[in-house]
C-alpha positions in Angstrom: 113.1 104.3 102.0 113.4 106.0 105.4 116.0 105.6 108.1 115.5 107.4 111.5 118.3 106.8 114.0 116.6 106.9 117.3 119.5 106.3 119.7 122.3 104.1 120.7 122.2 101.3 123.3 124.6 100.9 126.1 126.2 98.0 124.2 127.1 100.3 121.3 124.4 99.1 118.9 122.4 102.0 117.2 118.6 101.8 117.2 116.6 102.6 114.1 113.1 103.2 112.8 113.1 102.4 109.1 110.8 101.6 106.2 112.4 98.9 104.2 111.3 98.2 100.6 112.5 95.7 98.0 113.1 95.5 94.3 113.4 92.6 91.9 116.4 91.7 89.8 119.3 92.0 92.2 121.7 89.2 93.2 120.8 85.6 92.3 121.4 82.7 94.7 121.0 79.0 93.9 121.5 75.9 96.0 122.6 72.4 94.9 121.2 70.2 97.7 123.1 67.4 99.2 126.6 68.6 98.4 129.1 69.8 101.1 128.4 73.3 102.3 130.3 75.7 100.0 129.8 79.0 98.1 131.0 80.1 94.7 130.6 83.7 93.5 130.5 85.3 90.1 129.3 88.5 88.5 130.1 92.2 88.5 130.4 92.5 92.3 132.2 89.2 92.9 135.7 90.7 93.2 134.5 93.2 95.9 132.7 90.5 97.9 135.7 89.7 100.0 136.7 86.4 101.6 134.2 83.7 100.7 134.4 82.2 104.1 133.2 85.4 105.7 130.3 85.8 103.3 126.9 86.2 104.9 125.5 83.4 102.8 127.8 80.8 104.5 127.3 82.5 107.9 123.5 82.1 107.5 123.9 78.5 106.5 126.1 77.7 109.5 123.6 79.3 111.9 120.9 77.3 110.2 122.8 74.1 110.7 123.5 74.9 114.3 119.7 75.2 115.0 118.8 72.2 112.8 121.3 69.4 113.5 121.4 67.0 110.6 119.7 69.4 108.2 120.2 69.0 104.5 122.7 71.6 103.3 124.4 72.0 99.9 126.5 74.1 97.5 125.5 77.7 97.0 126.2 79.7 93.8 125.9 83.5 94.0 125.6 85.8 91.0 126.6 89.2 92.5 125.1 92.0 90.5 124.6 94.6 93.2 127.5 96.9 94.3 129.1 96.0 97.6 129.1 98.4 100.7 126.5 100.4 98.9 123.6 100.8 101.4 121.4 98.4 99.5 121.3 95.5 101.9 122.6 93.1 99.2 124.6 90.9 101.6 121.7 90.7 104.0 119.3 89.8 101.2 121.7 87.1 100.0 121.8 85.7 103.5 118.0 85.7 103.7 117.8 84.0 100.4 120.1 81.3 101.7 117.8 80.7 104.7 114.8 80.5 102.4 116.5 77.9 100.2 117.6 75.9 103.2 114.2 76.1 104.8 112.6 74.9 101.6 115.1 72.0 101.2 114.3 70.9 104.7 110.5 71.5 104.6 110.7 74.1 107.4 108.5 77.2 107.6 110.1 80.6 107.3 108.2 81.5 110.4 109.8 78.7 112.4 111.7 80.1 115.5 114.9 78.4 114.4 114.9 80.2 111.0 114.2 83.5 112.6 116.8 83.0 115.2 119.4 82.1 112.5 118.5 85.3 110.6 119.0 87.4 113.7 122.3 85.7 114.5 123.6 86.4 110.9 123.0 90.1 110.8 120.8 92.9 112.0 119.1 93.5 108.6 118.6 89.8 107.7 115.3 89.2 109.5 113.5 92.0 107.5 114.8 90.5 104.3 113.4 87.0 104.9 109.9 87.8 103.4 111.3 90.3 100.9 108.3 92.7 101.2 107.9 96.2 102.5 107.6 96.6 106.3 108.8 98.7 109.2 112.0 97.7 111.0 112.8 99.1 114.5 115.3 98.6 117.3 118.4 96.9 116.0 116.5 95.0 113.3 114.7 92.7 115.8 111.4 94.5 115.9 109.4 94.0 112.7 106.1 95.5 111.8 103.4 93.8 109.7 103.9 93.3 106.0 102.5 96.5 104.3 101.7 95.4 100.8 103.0 98.7 99.5 101.9 99.9 96.1 104.6 99.5 93.4 106.7 102.6 93.1 108.8 103.4 90.0 112.4 103.8 91.2 115.9 104.5 90.0 118.9 103.3 92.0 122.2 105.0 91.3 125.6 104.2 92.9 128.5 106.5 92.1 131.1 103.8 92.6 132.3 104.9 96.0 132.0 102.4 99.0 130.9 103.8 102.3 131.4 101.9 105.5 128.4 101.9 107.8 130.6 101.9 110.9 132.4 105.1 109.7 129.0 106.8 109.1 127.8 106.0 112.6 131.1 107.2 114.0 130.7 110.6 112.4 127.2 110.9 113.9 128.8 110.9 117.4 125.8 109.4 119.3 127.0 108.4 122.8 126.2 104.9 124.1 123.0 105.0 126.1 121.8 108.2 124.4 118.5 108.8 122.6 118.4 111.2 119.6 114.8 112.2 119.7 114.7 111.6 115.9 111.8 109.1 116.0 108.2 109.9 115.0 108.0 108.0 111.7 105.0 108.9 109.5 102.1 106.5 109.9 101.8 103.8 107.3 99.2 101.1 106.9 98.6 98.0 104.7 97.2 99.0 101.3 98.2 102.6 101.5 97.8 104.3 98.1 100.9 105.5 96.2 100.2 109.2 96.6 99.6 108.9 100.3 102.8 106.8 100.6 104.8 109.4 98.8 103.4 112.1 101.1 104.3 110.1 104.1 107.8 109.4 102.8 108.4 113.1 102.3 107.9 113.6 106.0 110.5 111.0 106.7 114.3 111.2 106.1 117.6 109.3 106.3 119.4 110.5 109.4 122.7 109.0 108.1 122.7 111.1 104.9 124.6 114.1 106.3 127.4 112.1 107.8 127.7 109.9 104.7 128.0 113.1 102.5 131.0 114.1 104.6 132.7 110.8 103.8 131.6 110.8 100.2 130.7 114.3 98.9 129.6 112.8 95.6 126.4 111.6 97.4 125.3 115.2 97.7 126.0 115.8 94.0 124.0 112.7 93.1 121.0 113.7 95.2 121.0 117.1 93.5 121.0 115.4 90.1 118.2 113.0 91.0 116.1 115.7 92.6 116.3 117.9 89.5 115.3 115.1 87.1 112.0 115.7 85.4 109.3 113.5 87.0 111.2 112.9 90.2 108.8 112.8 93.2 111.4 112.0 95.9 115.2 111.5 96.1 117.0 110.1 99.1 120.1 108.1 100.1 119.6 104.4 100.6 120.8 102.9 103.9 124.3 104.2 104.8 125.1 105.0 101.2 126.5 105.7 98.8 123.6 104.4 96.7 120.8 106.9 96.3 117.3 106.3 95.0 114.6 108.5 93.3 110.9 107.8 92.9 109.4 108.8 89.6 105.9 109.4 88.3 106.3 106.8 85.6 108.7 104.4 83.9 109.5 106.8 81.1 110.7 109.5 83.4 112.9 107.0 85.3 114.4 105.7 82.0 115.1 109.2 80.8 116.9 110.1 84.1 118.9 106.9 83.9 120.0 107.7 80.3 121.0 111.2 81.2 123.0 110.1 84.2 124.9 107.4 82.3 125.6 109.9 79.5 127.4 112.2 82.1 128.7 109.3 84.3 129.1 106.2 82.2 130.8 104.2 85.0 128.1 104.8 87.6 125.9 101.8 88.5 122.2 102.4 87.7 119.1 100.3 87.9 115.4 101.1 87.2 113.0 99.1 89.3 109.7 98.7 90.9 110.0 99.1 94.7 107.4 97.5 97.0 
């Protein structure tokens, strides 16, 4: 919901300050316990998911197995509904789901150091996805704030069908290794914050990757303009490194009307109304 790029470490990793929120009804991952470790993928986004052996679900499972020798593994099945390389954290959420399933199968707490370490080793965004609830993420994804219990927000997600590579967006930002941007100062949030106060705080935030992403995919700027102009829109912003954008609406009816209007003009765009929290 916000993404402030605060600098770049000497090792090349960019540091962030970001409020991460989640929606229901994305990808679905299931596990058949006791079978050899494997993954099958189906669904709208399956073809774009790439080589199965490189999938974050299997990567997470392997890191889990390294930390828990003799752990009960199994066969994963992924129904891929979210677009790929879309700034939605779909792959990271899938990996976190794999760790949750394996932890449950082996009677291990999600807070166990081995599970958390496996999440960190799998990818920078995986640890924040473990609990699947809104919280602040800082550093390279290794510094997590407390769970915020955000109020449900009515959202509309729209992807114009153009993949944007995170690495290319960061490259265009031209932040030198070891440099700080001075772009921190995230609005203060607290557990139980009311919806109106949260919206006001979000308006003071931003997505620092938005300008660079718009250079790579100008359609993002067009999409943000369409969302911002929709009746009932309270906030429109790019999600992650793009090209998906989201809008927060005053009610479900306004979000549904905006979705219908967008699909009428762009029938091949991916859209999803949801509650974000």
